[in-house]
N, C-alpha and C positions, 0 to 999 in steps of 0.2 A: 503494500499499500504507498501511495507517494502523497505527500502534501495532505494528510488528512486529519480532521479533528479526532479527539478520545471518543465522539458519538458516532462517529461513522467508523472508525476501527471497530469498536464493540459490534456496533451492529452489522457491519459487513460479516464477523464471524459469526455472530448468533444465526445471522440468516443463513449463512454456508452450511452449518451444524444442527439448526433446526432447533436454538433455544431462545429464551426471552431473555432480555436485559432489563433491570429496574436500577435506578440511580437513587443514592443517597440526596439530600436536598443540595449541599454543597457541590459535590459530583456533578449534579444536574446544572448547576450554574454556571459550572468551567466546561461542561463537557462540549461548549461549541467554540470554544477558543483555543490558541493555538493549533500549530499546524505539524503533523508528524510522520516519519518516513521509518517504515518496519517492514523488514524482509519475512514472509511468513509462509514459503512455498516448503512443501514438504512436512508442515509444523501439525501435530497432532492439536488438538482442542486445548488441552492444557497448555502445551506449549505457546499455542499462539496467543492465548490470552494472559498468560505469564510475559511474555516479550511485549505485548500491546501496555500491561501496567506498569512495567518497568520505564519504559519509554516516555510513560504519560505521567508518572507520579501518581498513578492511582493503584488500587488493590481490588482483588475480587473474591467473590464467596458464593459458592453454591446455596441457594436457600430451597431448592427443589431438584430434582431430576432434571427438568428443564427450564430453569430459571436461575440468573446469577445476580448479585447485587453488587455494583460498582461503586467506590466508596474512594474519598482522596485518601493518599497514604499519610499517615501520622508520624 
């Protein structure tokens, strides 16, 4: 993914893997700011989410089998 917001990065991964993304209020407010480039070819779901989290200074937590929660790193 080239020059994308955190929201686009997470939502693209979610769509490809058939999961949903929810956002905490602080992460929601910043999810449309900043642009990031991350290489995700041949990554597993967990690897892709971890790479995006690292680059965007966010974290993710599974809340069900099909939903993750994204928050800002503390």
